[in-house]
N, C-alpha and C positions, 0 to 999 in steps of 0.2 A: 224807730219803727212806728208805723202808723197803727193806730188802734183799729180793731176789726169793726167795731160799731161805727167809728168815724168813716171808715172806708165804705161801709154799707150805706150810710147816710149821704155820702158824697154822690153815690150812684142813684139811689132811690129816694132821696129826700123830697124832691118835688112830687113824686108819685105818692109817697106816703101822706103828704099834706093834702093831696087832692082826694084821697080815699079814707082819711081819718074818721070821717063821720060814721062810717060803717063799723068802726071798732071802738067807740067811746066807752062801751061797757068793760073793755079790757083794762082801762085806766085804773079802776078800783082794784082789780086783781093784781096789777103791777105794784100798787101801793101796799096791798096786804102782804105781798111776797117780799117786800123791802128791796125790790129791784131798783137800781139807780138809773133807770132808763126812762126817757120820755116816751110818750106814745108813738111819736114819729120815729124815734130811733128803733123802737121795738118792731114796728111795721117794716121799716127799711131793712132791718136785719133779717126778718122773716122772708121778705121778697128776694133779697140778695142770696140768701142760703138756698132758697128754692131754685133760683135761676142757675146757680153754680152746680147744684146737684143734678138738675136736668141736663145740662151740657155734658157733664162728666159721664152720666149714665148713658146718654145717647152715644157718645164716642165709644165707651166700653162695650155696649151691646152691639153696636155696628161692627166692631172688631171681632167679637165672638161669633156673631152670625155670619160675618164674612168668611171666617175660617170654616164654620160648619156647613154653610149653604153654598159657598163659592159663587155667589151671585151678589154683586154690589148693590143692585137696585132693591132686591128683596131684603138684604140685610139692613139697608138704610130705612126702608119702609117699616120693617119690624121694630127696629130700635126706636124710631120716632113714635110709633103706635104704643109700644109697651112703656115708653117713658112718660107719655101723656097720661 
Protein backbone atom coordinates (compact mmCIF):
# COMPACT_ATOMS: atom_id res chain seq x y z
CA UNK A 1 0.00 0.00 0.00
CA UNK A 2 1.31 3.41 -0.94
CA UNK A 3 1.82 5.97 1.77
CA UNK A 4 -0.56 8.98 1.68
CA UNK A 5 2.29 11.49 1.85
CA UNK A 6 4.10 9.78 -1.03
CA UNK A 7 0.93 9.82 -3.10
CA UNK A 8 0.44 13.54 -2.41
CA UNK A 9 4.06 14.27 -3.28
CA UNK A 10 3.71 12.30 -6.50
CA UNK A 11 0.86 14.54 -7.67
CA UNK A 12 1.89 17.91 -6.22
CA UNK A 13 5.65 17.60 -5.72
CA UNK A 14 6.61 19.92 -8.57
CA UNK A 15 4.01 22.47 -7.54
CA UNK A 16 5.20 22.45 -3.94
CA UNK A 17 8.79 23.01 -5.06
CA UNK A 18 7.76 26.02 -7.10
CA UNK A 19 5.82 27.70 -4.26
CA UNK A 20 7.94 26.65 -1.27
CA UNK A 21 9.42 30.15 -0.98
CA UNK A 22 6.10 31.41 0.37
CA UNK A 23 6.08 28.84 3.18
CA UNK A 24 9.64 28.91 4.55
CA UNK A 25 8.44 30.05 7.97
CA UNK A 26 6.49 26.81 8.37
CA UNK A 27 9.73 24.79 8.34
CA UNK A 28 10.55 25.86 11.92
CA UNK A 29 7.05 24.95 13.08
CA UNK A 30 7.36 21.49 11.54
CA UNK A 31 10.63 20.95 13.40
CA UNK A 32 9.18 22.21 16.69
CA UNK A 33 6.23 19.85 16.32
CA UNK A 34 8.62 16.92 15.65
CA UNK A 35 6.85 16.14 12.39
CA UNK A 36 8.86 13.91 10.13
CA UNK A 37 7.86 15.69 6.94
CA UNK A 38 9.89 17.91 4.70
CA UNK A 39 8.43 21.25 3.75
CA UNK A 40 7.69 20.01 0.23
CA UNK A 41 5.86 16.95 1.56
CA UNK A 42 3.79 19.09 3.90
CA UNK A 43 2.80 21.52 1.15
CA UNK A 44 2.01 18.65 -1.23
CA UNK A 45 -0.19 16.99 1.38
CA UNK A 46 -2.04 20.26 2.00
CA UNK A 47 -2.65 20.85 -1.70
CA UNK A 48 -3.78 17.27 -2.37
CA UNK A 49 -6.14 17.21 0.59
CA UNK A 50 -7.64 20.54 -0.48
CA UNK A 51 -8.14 19.33 -4.06
CA UNK A 52 -9.79 16.06 -2.99
CA UNK A 53 -12.06 17.87 -0.54
CA UNK A 54 -13.09 20.36 -3.23
CA UNK A 55 -14.01 17.62 -5.71
CA UNK A 56 -15.95 15.55 -3.17
CA UNK A 57 -17.78 18.62 -1.87
CA UNK A 58 -18.74 19.74 -5.39
CA UNK A 59 -20.17 16.33 -6.24
CA UNK A 60 -22.12 16.03 -3.01
CA UNK A 61 -23.52 19.55 -3.15
CA UNK A 62 -24.48 19.16 -6.81
CA UNK A 63 -26.34 15.97 -5.91
CA UNK A 64 -28.15 17.59 -2.98
CA UNK A 65 -29.05 20.75 -4.92
CA UNK A 66 -30.10 18.62 -7.88
CA UNK A 67 -32.63 16.86 -5.68
CA UNK A 68 -33.84 20.06 -4.03
CA UNK A 69 -33.93 22.40 -7.03
CA UNK A 70 -34.50 19.90 -9.86
CA UNK A 71 -32.40 22.10 -12.14
CA UNK A 72 -29.00 20.72 -13.18
CA UNK A 73 -27.45 24.04 -14.18
CA UNK A 74 -28.44 25.80 -10.97
CA UNK A 75 -27.26 22.88 -8.87
CA UNK A 76 -23.84 22.77 -10.54
CA UNK A 77 -23.44 26.54 -10.31
CA UNK A 78 -24.40 26.58 -6.63
CA UNK A 79 -22.14 23.65 -5.77
CA UNK A 80 -19.11 25.24 -7.45
CA UNK A 81 -19.83 28.62 -5.88
CA UNK A 82 -20.26 27.24 -2.37
CA UNK A 83 -17.25 24.96 -2.67
CA UNK A 84 -14.99 27.80 -3.67
